[in-house]
VONU-10494 format. One line per 2 residues: number of its first residue (from 0); their letters; for each residue x, z, y negated of C-alpha. Coordinates in nm, 2 decimals. Layout:
BEGIN
NUM	a	X/Z/Y ~ ...
This chain:
BEGIN
0	mk	-12.92/2.75/3.82 ~ -12.87/2.90/3.50
2	ik	-12.72/3.24/3.51 ~ -12.86/3.50/3.27
4	kt	-12.60/3.72/3.08 ~ -12.82/3.95/2.87
6	ae	-12.91/4.30/2.95 ~ -13.28/4.22/2.93
8	gi	-13.25/3.91/3.16 ~ -13.05/4.08/3.41
10	yg	-13.30/4.38/3.41 ~ -13.58/4.13/3.45
12	ey	-13.41/3.99/3.75 ~ -13.41/4.35/3.88
14	es	-13.77/4.41/3.81 ~ -13.85/4.06/4.01
16	gk	-13.64/4.19/4.30 ~ -13.84/4.52/4.32
18	df	-14.18/4.35/4.31 ~ -14.04/4.12/4.62
20	nd	-13.93/4.45/4.80 ~ -14.28/4.61/4.72
22	ni	-14.46/4.30/4.86 ~ -14.28/4.33/5.19
24	kl	-14.33/4.71/5.19 ~ -13.97/4.80/5.19
26	ye	-13.97/5.11/4.98 ~ -14.27/5.25/5.20
28	nv	-14.12/5.16/5.52 ~ -13.79/5.31/5.45
30	ek	-13.95/5.63/5.32 ~ -14.16/5.67/5.63
32	nn	-13.88/5.59/5.86 ~ -13.65/5.85/5.72
34	wf	-13.92/6.10/5.73 ~ -13.97/6.05/6.10
36	yt	-13.61/6.02/6.19 ~ -13.53/6.34/6.01
38	gd	-13.82/6.51/6.19 ~ -14.06/6.56/5.87
40	qw	-14.34/6.37/6.05 ~ -14.63/6.57/5.91
42	hg	-14.53/6.49/5.56 ~ -14.80/6.46/5.32
44	in	-15.06/6.60/5.57 ~ -15.29/6.86/5.42
46	ap	-15.39/7.08/5.72 ~ -15.29/7.45/5.66
48	dl	-15.47/7.56/5.96 ~ -15.34/7.32/6.22
50	tk	-15.02/7.38/6.44 ~ -14.80/7.08/6.34
52	pv	-14.56/7.00/6.65 ~ -14.30/6.74/6.64
54	fn	-14.18/6.56/6.95 ~ -13.93/6.35/6.79
56	im	-13.85/6.08/7.01 ~ -13.75/5.84/6.72
58	kr	-13.42/6.02/6.66 ~ -13.34/6.05/7.01
60	vv	-13.36/5.68/7.05 ~ -13.19/5.60/6.73
62	ny	-12.89/5.83/6.81 ~ -12.88/5.66/7.15
64	yi	-12.85/5.31/6.99 ~ -12.57/5.41/6.74
66	sq	-12.38/5.61/7.03 ~ -12.38/5.27/7.24
68	lv	-12.24/5.07/6.96 ~ -11.98/5.30/6.85
70	sd	-11.87/5.42/7.21 ~ -11.56/5.20/7.19
72	di	-11.33/5.20/6.90 ~ -11.34/4.89/6.69
74	av	-11.02/4.68/6.62 ~ -10.91/4.38/6.40
76	hi	-10.70/4.09/6.55 ~ -10.59/3.85/6.26
78	tp	-10.39/3.54/6.35 ~ -10.36/3.20/6.17
80	fd	-10.53/2.89/6.26 ~ -10.16/2.71/6.18
82	et	-9.94/2.91/6.42 ~ -9.62/2.85/6.27
84	pe	-9.36/3.13/6.30 ~ -9.38/3.19/5.94
86	nk	-9.76/3.19/5.94 ~ -9.77/3.42/6.21
88	vy	-9.55/3.68/6.03 ~ -9.76/3.66/5.73
90	ae	-10.07/3.70/5.93 ~ -9.91/4.02/6.11
92	iv	-9.82/4.15/5.76 ~ -10.19/4.11/5.64
94	sq	-10.31/4.26/5.96 ~ -10.09/4.56/5.88
96	ev	-10.20/4.61/5.54 ~ -10.58/4.56/5.65
98	ea	-10.54/4.84/5.89 ~ -10.39/5.08/5.65
100	vi	-10.68/5.01/5.40 ~ -10.92/5.08/5.69
102	er	-10.76/5.41/5.76 ~ -10.71/5.52/5.41
104	an	-11.06/5.42/5.29 ~ -11.22/5.57/5.60
106	vk	-11.40/5.27/5.68 ~ -11.47/5.33/6.05
108	aq	-11.66/5.65/5.99 ~ -11.86/5.48/5.70
110	tr	-11.94/5.20/5.92 ~ -12.09/5.46/6.17
112	ln	-12.32/5.58/5.90 ~ -12.42/5.22/5.81
114	lk	-12.53/5.17/6.16 ~ -12.76/5.47/6.15
116	nc	-12.89/5.32/5.80 ~ -12.93/4.99/5.94
118	cv	-13.13/5.12/6.25 ~ -13.35/5.35/6.05
120	dg	-13.41/5.13/5.73 ~ -13.38/4.79/5.88
122	dt	-13.05/4.67/5.70 ~ -12.75/4.81/5.54
124	at	-12.44/4.70/5.32 ~ -12.09/4.79/5.23
126	fi	-11.93/4.73/4.86 ~ -11.57/4.68/4.85
128	yf	-11.39/4.71/4.52 ~ -11.04/4.78/4.38
130	dp	-10.97/5.12/4.22 ~ -10.66/5.09/3.98
132	di	-10.64/5.46/3.94 ~ -10.56/5.55/4.31
134	et	-10.20/5.70/4.34 ~ -9.99/5.51/4.61
136	nq	-9.65/5.72/4.57 ~ -9.49/5.38/4.47
138	sy	-9.42/5.22/4.15 ~ -9.77/5.06/4.15
140	kg	-10.10/5.20/4.15 ~ -10.44/5.10/4.28
142	di	-10.58/5.06/4.62 ~ -10.90/4.92/4.79
144	ct	-11.21/5.13/4.85 ~ -11.55/5.09/5.01
146	ei	-11.88/5.23/4.95 ~ -12.20/5.23/5.14
148	vd	-12.50/5.06/4.96 ~ -12.85/5.14/5.07
150	nt	-13.11/4.84/5.13 ~ -13.31/4.97/4.85
152	hy	-13.01/4.95/4.61 ~ -12.91/4.56/4.63
154	if	-13.11/4.28/4.55 ~ -13.04/3.90/4.63
156	gn	-13.10/3.62/4.39 ~ -13.27/3.43/4.67
158	py	-13.47/3.69/4.86 ~ -13.58/3.41/5.13
160	ss	-13.22/3.39/5.26 ~ -12.99/3.62/5.43
162	ni	-12.68/3.42/5.38 ~ -12.49/3.63/5.12
164	qk	-12.21/3.40/5.02 ~ -12.48/3.13/4.93
166	qp	-12.68/3.35/4.70 ~ -12.70/3.25/4.33
168	yi	-12.64/3.60/4.23 ~ -12.65/3.96/4.37
170	li	-12.74/4.27/4.21 ~ -12.62/4.63/4.29
172	vq	-12.82/4.91/4.15 ~ -12.73/5.28/4.07
174	rl	-12.87/5.58/3.93 ~ -12.64/5.77/3.75
176	ft	-12.61/6.06/3.50 ~ -12.69/5.94/3.13
178	dq	-12.37/6.12/3.02 ~ -12.16/5.94/3.27
180	vk	-12.32/5.60/3.18 ~ -12.23/5.69/2.80
182	ey	-11.87/5.77/2.87 ~ -11.84/5.46/3.08
184	ak	-11.98/5.26/2.78 ~ -11.75/5.42/2.54
186	eq	-11.44/5.33/2.75 ~ -11.57/4.97/2.76
188	gv	-11.60/4.96/2.38 ~ -11.98/4.97/2.33
190	kd	-12.02/5.07/1.99 ~ -12.39/5.22/2.00
192	ye	-12.32/5.37/2.33 ~ -12.51/5.69/2.19
194	ei	-12.85/5.50/2.22 ~ -12.83/5.49/2.59
196	vp	-13.13/5.71/2.71 ~ -13.26/5.81/3.05
198	dd	-13.53/5.60/3.19 ~ -13.81/5.67/3.45
200	dv	-13.72/5.41/3.70 ~ -13.78/5.55/4.04
202	fn	-13.65/5.31/4.31 ~ -13.53/5.57/4.55
204	yd	-13.80/5.76/4.76 ~ -13.58/6.06/4.80
206	et	-13.53/6.10/4.42 ~ -13.67/6.41/4.25
208	an	-13.95/6.40/3.99 ~ -13.71/6.51/3.71
210	qs	-13.58/6.21/3.55 ~ -13.45/6.35/3.23
212	hl	-13.09/6.29/3.29 ~ -13.07/5.98/3.52
214	tt	-13.01/5.60/3.39 ~ -13.04/5.29/3.60
216	vv	-12.71/5.09/3.59 ~ -12.73/4.73/3.73
218	tk	-12.41/4.54/3.83 ~ -12.46/4.16/3.85
220	fw	-12.22/3.92/4.06 ~ -12.23/3.56/4.06
222	ke	-12.02/3.26/4.15 ~ -11.91/3.02/3.89
224	ki	-11.71/2.69/3.92 ~ -11.41/2.67/3.69
226	sk	-11.27/2.33/3.62 ~ -10.91/2.29/3.47
228	te	-10.66/2.01/3.39 ~ -10.31/2.01/3.49
230	kd	-10.00/1.79/3.42 ~ -9.75/1.71/3.71
232	qf	-9.37/1.66/3.63 ~ -9.43/1.29/3.54
234	gi	-9.71/1.41/3.26 ~ -10.01/1.26/3.47
236	et	-10.31/1.47/3.42 ~ -10.51/1.59/3.72
238	es	-10.84/1.77/3.73 ~ -10.92/2.05/3.97
240	sy	-11.17/2.30/4.02 ~ -11.22/2.63/4.19
242	tt	-11.49/2.89/4.25 ~ -11.47/3.24/4.12
244	vk	-11.69/3.56/4.13 ~ -11.78/3.71/3.77
246	ym	-11.98/4.02/3.71 ~ -12.15/4.22/3.44
248	kv	-12.30/4.57/3.42 ~ -12.60/4.65/3.20
250	ts	-12.88/4.91/3.16 ~ -13.22/4.81/3.06
252	tk	-13.12/4.75/2.71 ~ -12.73/4.76/2.68
254	il	-12.45/4.57/2.81 ~ -12.20/4.80/2.95
256	kk	-11.92/4.57/3.09 ~ -11.91/4.21/2.94
258	et	-11.87/3.90/3.17 ~ -11.55/3.96/3.37
260	dt	-11.38/3.72/3.60 ~ -11.27/3.90/3.92
262	gy	-11.09/3.62/4.08 ~ -11.24/3.66/4.41
264	kk	-11.37/3.38/4.61 ~ -11.62/3.59/4.82
266	yp	-11.88/3.83/4.71 ~ -11.74/4.18/4.77
268	ls	-12.04/4.30/4.98 ~ -12.10/4.29/5.36
270	tm	-12.44/4.32/5.50 ~ -12.60/4.38/5.86
272	sw	-12.97/4.36/5.96 ~ -13.08/4.53/6.27
274	ee	-13.33/4.25/6.34 ~ -13.36/3.95/6.12
276	kr	-13.68/3.87/5.94 ~ -13.79/3.53/5.87
278	ns	-13.79/3.43/5.50 ~ -13.63/3.75/5.39
280	yh	-13.28/3.90/5.33 ~ -13.40/4.24/5.45
282	gt	-13.41/4.32/5.82 ~ -13.66/4.52/6.02
284	sp	-13.62/4.86/6.19 ~ -13.70/4.93/6.56
286	mt	-13.88/5.25/6.42 ~ -14.13/5.07/6.20
288	gl	-14.35/4.93/6.48 ~ -14.35/5.24/6.69
290	ip	-14.44/5.50/6.45 ~ -14.80/5.49/6.53
292	nq	-14.72/5.61/6.89 ~ -14.51/5.89/6.73
294	if	-14.80/5.99/6.53 ~ -15.05/5.97/6.83
296	in	-14.81/6.20/7.05 ~ -14.78/6.46/6.77
298	ki	-15.16/6.46/6.70 ~ -15.26/6.49/7.07
300	fa	-15.02/6.78/7.12 ~ -15.15/6.95/6.81
302	mc	-15.52/6.92/6.93 ~ -15.41/7.05/7.26
304	mv	-15.25/7.36/7.12 ~ -15.54/7.44/6.88
306	ym	-15.78/7.42/7.19 ~ -15.53/7.64/7.39
308	tn	-15.51/7.87/7.11 ~ -15.89/7.91/7.08
310	mg	-16.00/7.86/7.43 ~ -15.70/7.95/7.64
312	fp	-15.83/8.32/7.69 ~ -16.18/8.43/7.82
314	ri	-16.42/8.49/7.52 ~ -16.59/8.85/7.52
316	fy	-16.95/8.91/7.44 ~ -17.10/9.26/7.38
318	dq	-17.45/9.39/7.28 ~ -17.42/9.53/6.95
320	nk	-17.74/9.73/7.01 ~ -17.56/9.96/7.27
322	it	-17.20/9.92/7.17 ~ -17.14/10.00/6.81
324	kl	-16.79/9.85/6.77 ~ -16.55/9.65/6.99
326	tn	-16.21/9.54/6.88 ~ -15.98/9.29/7.04
328	dv	-15.72/9.11/6.82 ~ -15.64/8.84/7.09
330	tk	-16.01/8.73/7.17 ~ -16.18/8.86/6.88
332	at	-16.49/8.96/7.08 ~ -16.83/8.81/6.96
334	am	-17.12/9.05/6.86 ~ -17.46/8.94/7.00
336	pq	-17.79/9.08/6.87 ~ -17.93/9.09/7.24
338	md	-17.76/9.04/7.55 ~ -17.92/8.85/7.84
340	mm	-18.24/8.98/8.05 ~ -18.01/9.13/8.31
342	gk	-17.93/9.40/8.08 ~ -17.58/9.35/8.05
344	vi	-17.37/9.54/7.79 ~ -17.06/9.34/7.79
346	da	-16.95/9.00/7.94 ~ -16.67/8.76/7.94
348	vk	-16.71/8.37/7.92 ~ -16.42/8.13/8.01
350	ap	-16.41/7.81/7.84 ~ -16.38/7.49/8.05
352	df	-16.03/7.36/8.10 ~ -15.94/7.01/7.93
354	sn	-15.87/6.72/8.13 ~ -15.53/6.66/8.27
356	qi	-15.57/6.29/8.18 ~ -15.48/6.39/7.80
358	iq	-15.13/6.52/7.92 ~ -15.09/6.21/8.14
360	lv	-15.19/5.99/7.85 ~ -14.93/6.16/7.62
362	ns	-14.64/6.16/7.89 ~ -14.72/5.78/7.95
364	ti	-14.71/5.71/7.58 ~ -14.36/5.88/7.55
366	sy	-14.23/5.70/7.86 ~ -14.35/5.36/7.75
368	tk	-14.22/5.39/7.40 ~ -13.89/5.49/7.51
370	df	-13.89/5.20/7.76 ~ -13.99/4.94/7.52
372	mg	-13.72/5.05/7.27 ~ -13.46/5.02/7.56
374	as	-13.40/5.39/7.61 ~ -13.54/5.47/7.94
376	da	-13.47/5.83/8.09 ~ -13.19/5.69/8.32
378	al	-13.02/5.55/8.02 ~ -13.06/5.88/7.81
380	gn	-12.92/6.07/8.12 ~ -13.26/6.24/8.19
382	vs	-13.25/6.23/8.57 ~ -13.39/6.51/8.79
384	np	-13.24/6.41/9.12 ~ -12.90/6.25/9.04
386	nn	-12.81/6.17/9.41 ~ -12.75/5.79/9.37
388	ts	-12.48/5.80/9.07 ~ -12.39/5.43/9.13
390	ai	-12.74/5.33/9.08 ~ -12.77/5.56/8.76
392	ia	-12.48/5.39/8.61 ~ -12.60/5.05/8.70
394	vq	-12.93/5.11/8.52 ~ -12.74/5.26/8.22
396	qa	-12.52/4.96/8.18 ~ -12.81/4.73/8.22
398	ss	-13.01/4.93/7.96 ~ -12.73/4.86/7.68
400	vp	-12.74/4.48/7.73 ~ -13.01/4.42/7.49
402	le	-12.79/4.58/7.21 ~ -12.53/4.32/7.24
404	iq	-12.72/4.12/6.97 ~ -12.67/4.42/6.75
406	rl	-12.33/4.46/6.87 ~ -12.24/4.10/6.76
408	ef	-12.40/4.17/6.43 ~ -12.20/4.47/6.37
410	yn	-11.88/4.30/6.45 ~ -11.99/4.01/6.19
412	ff	-12.06/4.28/5.93 ~ -11.70/4.45/6.00
414	eg	-11.54/4.10/5.97 ~ -11.69/4.07/5.64
416	iv	-11.56/4.38/5.51 ~ -11.20/4.26/5.64
418	rs	-11.23/3.93/5.47 ~ -11.33/4.08/5.14
420	ii	-11.03/4.31/5.18 ~ -10.81/4.02/5.22
422	di	-10.97/3.85/4.94 ~ -10.92/4.15/4.70
424	ms	-10.56/4.19/4.82 ~ -10.47/3.83/4.70
426	vs	-10.60/3.90/4.36 ~ -10.53/4.27/4.29
428	yg	-10.22/4.38/4.49 ~ -9.94/4.16/4.32
430	kr	-9.60/4.23/4.46 ~ -9.58/4.52/4.69
432	iv	-9.33/4.68/4.93 ~ -9.42/4.65/5.31
434	hi	-9.24/4.75/5.63 ~ -9.16/4.46/5.86
436	te	-8.98/4.46/6.22 ~ -8.64/4.31/6.29
438	nq	-8.81/4.02/6.47 ~ -9.03/3.95/6.16
440	ak	-8.72/3.98/5.93 ~ -8.53/3.72/6.17
442	tl	-8.81/3.49/6.15 ~ -8.82/3.49/5.78
444	gl	-8.44/3.49/5.74 ~ -8.44/3.83/5.54
446	ie	-8.08/3.95/5.60 ~ -7.95/4.27/5.42
448	td	-7.67/4.22/5.17 ~ -7.47/4.45/4.98
450	vm	-7.41/4.48/4.61 ~ -7.15/4.19/4.63
452	gn	-7.42/3.97/4.80 ~ -7.21/3.99/5.13
454	vm	-7.42/4.00/5.47 ~ -7.40/4.31/5.61
456	kd	-7.32/4.34/5.98 ~ -7.37/4.61/6.25
458	ey	-7.09/4.73/6.48 ~ -7.13/4.43/6.71
460	gn	-7.08/4.17/6.42 ~ -7.43/4.08/6.42
462	pv	-7.61/4.05/6.09 ~ -7.85/4.35/5.97
464	yk	-8.20/4.25/5.91 ~ -8.43/4.40/5.64
466	tv	-8.69/4.67/5.73 ~ -8.87/4.65/5.41
468	ta	-8.93/4.37/5.17 ~ -9.14/4.28/4.88
470	vd	-9.44/4.06/4.95 ~ -9.62/3.86/4.68
472	fd	-9.99/3.89/4.77 ~ -10.08/3.63/4.47
474	km	-9.94/3.36/4.70 ~ -10.23/3.45/4.97
476	kn	-10.52/3.34/4.77 ~ -10.59/3.05/4.99
478	fn	-10.45/3.21/5.30 ~ -10.79/3.38/5.38
480	ys	-10.94/3.06/5.48 ~ -10.68/2.98/5.73
482	ln	-10.68/3.31/5.93 ~ -10.89/3.37/6.24
484	vd	-11.03/3.73/6.22 ~ -11.15/3.86/6.54
486	ig	-11.36/4.20/6.57 ~ -11.39/4.37/6.90
488	qs	-11.35/4.67/7.11 ~ -10.99/4.83/7.04
490	ty	-10.92/4.83/7.41 ~ -10.93/4.45/7.40
492	wn	-10.62/4.44/7.20 ~ -10.47/4.79/7.28
494	et	-10.09/4.77/7.29 ~ -10.08/4.99/7.60
496	tq	-10.32/4.78/7.79 ~ -10.11/4.47/7.67
498	vq	-9.79/4.63/7.80 ~ -9.96/4.72/8.15
500	tl	-10.09/4.37/8.21 ~ -9.75/4.21/8.15
502	dn	-9.59/4.47/8.39 ~ -9.84/4.38/8.65
504	lf	-9.80/4.00/8.59 ~ -9.43/4.05/8.61
506	dk	-9.42/4.27/8.94 ~ -9.65/4.01/9.10
508	gi	-9.41/3.73/9.02 ~ -9.67/3.54/8.80
510	it	-9.42/3.59/8.52 ~ -9.06/3.53/8.63
512	da	-8.88/3.47/8.30 ~ -8.78/3.80/8.16
514	ti	-8.76/3.65/7.82 ~ -9.12/3.55/7.79
516	yl	-9.19/3.92/7.93 ~ -9.01/4.07/7.66
518	eg	-9.16/3.85/7.39 ~ -9.49/3.97/7.49
520	ip	-9.42/4.34/7.45 ~ -9.48/4.50/7.12
522	dk	-9.14/4.55/6.93 ~ -9.18/4.92/6.88
524	yv	-9.17/4.96/7.27 ~ -8.83/4.79/7.29
526	pn	-8.56/4.89/7.05 ~ -8.35/4.63/6.94
528	ka	-8.58/4.38/7.13 ~ -8.44/4.08/6.96
530	ki	-8.09/4.13/7.06 ~ -8.19/4.17/7.42
532	ie	-8.40/3.86/7.40 ~ -8.10/3.67/7.25
534	tl	-7.85/3.79/7.52 ~ -8.09/3.68/7.79
536	ks	-8.12/3.34/7.64 ~ -7.73/3.31/7.62
538	qq	-7.70/3.42/7.99 ~ -7.97/3.18/8.09
540	aq	-7.80/2.90/7.89 ~ -7.46/2.97/8.06
542	aq	-7.61/2.98/8.40 ~ -7.77/2.65/8.33
544	aq	-7.43/2.50/8.21 ~ -7.27/2.62/8.54
546	mq	-7.55/2.46/8.76 ~ -7.53/2.13/8.57
548	aq	-7.13/2.14/8.62 ~ -7.18/2.20/9.00
550	nq	-7.44/1.93/9.02 ~ -7.18/1.69/8.84
552	vq	-6.92/1.79/9.10 ~ -7.14/1.71/9.38
554	nq	-7.24/1.38/9.25 ~ -6.86/1.27/9.18
556	ap	-6.71/1.40/9.50 ~ -6.70/1.18/9.81
558	hd	-6.94/1.31/10.09 ~ -6.73/1.49/10.34
560	en	-6.89/1.79/10.53 ~ -6.54/1.94/10.58
562	in	-6.47/1.94/10.21 ~ -6.63/2.20/9.97
564	pv	-6.80/1.99/9.68 ~ -6.72/2.26/9.44
566	tg	-6.37/2.37/9.49 ~ -6.24/2.05/9.66
568	ep	-6.09/2.24/9.95 ~ -6.13/2.22/10.31
570	nq	-6.42/2.42/10.46 ~ -6.24/2.68/10.70
572	sp	-6.37/2.97/10.88 ~ -6.20/3.30/10.80
574	le	-6.00/3.28/11.13 ~ -5.86/2.94/11.06
576	ra	-5.75/3.04/10.70 ~ -5.59/3.36/10.85
578	ya	-5.39/3.15/11.10 ~ -5.27/2.89/10.85
580	kt	-5.16/3.16/10.61 ~ -4.97/3.34/10.90
582	fe	-4.79/3.02/11.02 ~ -4.72/2.88/10.68
584	vp	-4.34/2.75/10.67 ~ -4.21/2.67/10.32
586	lp	-4.02/2.37/10.28 ~ -3.64/2.40/10.17
588	ad	-3.57/2.39/9.81 ~ -3.33/2.08/9.84
590	qg	-3.56/1.88/10.07 ~ -3.76/1.62/9.88
592	vi	-4.10/1.47/9.96 ~ -4.11/1.24/10.24
């Protein structure tokens, strides 16, 4: 596929992507879903005299979904496929740096907002990038950041596929202040940056009508295969190729950022759909199909309110020929030219009550809607008589089972973020100082030395291992594909749980080797763990050597039940040994051996 690299061509691809979104009613559905979620469920209805009640069951259910998915903290577990000692250490270092990025960039809080957007809009995305201007309090600058991207703000080159890494290109769209765009163009060396003007591109439903200060900026990413020829030490040329991600930034008429090679192997974007839609990269929201139910509930209650307001009190009629004026602000009495033949001056008439089936129908609609969305009263905690708590808990747990599909999709979405972070690390980090444990330093052979290059030792004469070292992340460019990234509940890999499990196994005798027990405990829980393990292994080796020596003596000595096989002395009871010692008579010095 030929990649377009002009401002007009890229903006034309953006217009084509908008047409696809219009055809699947993406913008219309996102606009309506957000109105109903926020409670603006009578938006656009021109009925000034009508009471507009809102019974927002949609928001309650969506919040229930999100709380179920984020009730347990998420954790990342990174291991190498080739589990050599060195690879394990590098995987631990990568895992440590990934956790630092997640904490600094506030990724977990952003993903909770991603879940809300995904549930309401149908799908969501996170853009991962490297900001070279962030201070790190070290000699180098720059860190990895993440940014939420709404589903109306990204466009796939192949809109009929949801596989992000197989897309021919990806467009990320932004509405920025025109002055901000001009300043960026000036920094990038665009000569005619003053010609950049605002446009009337309205792609965001909540954007105000004032477009006099905004300009659309489109960032295009695409993958390109690069071939190169290299010579080995014998001068033999070999051809190789690799795939890299490139990008450009344009407006409708200007190129803001020329073609630039990021060096990444993956698109720096991770997406999640609530429910996948066939032949579309956008997902489906659980709200979209049930909005008519919400409209029906609101309309019926509005009609009931109008009826009760107009007919809830008895209507008063009076004969205006006999009573000149009668005021009643609540019921607004009605004047009659002439009352009935019975000669009544004043009378009251009560309107008939409306059928109770109306309220029953509304209640059934609310109940069925919540049940079909998987949020029954028991799941939401709306139980009037909570006597059987075990049954309530069982129902709540069972009601969360259908969300396992979304939970797995969320884990896959988070894994995409983690792998993009590792990909960006291998390109943008360079050499960085990282903290390591003594066990990791021992595995890598990193020993502290003085200025003369001599090995430093502790008070026991053992070498001192490094606690910090410089890691060249450029060498990890292909390491991403040899890593197994597992995403799950933090309790699954919780260190405290890990220690408790090891304690239970050791107490029950399932694990009898103290060395294996200590190797499974995290280093920070046992100071100087490596030395303790080394001492235990030395003691085990000595005990094994003694056992082998005993076995050898037993095999070589003649079999005599009265002779000790280890010492070679006669087996005697304590009384016999005391008697022999008491009556022992030494031989004279001049007496020889007979």
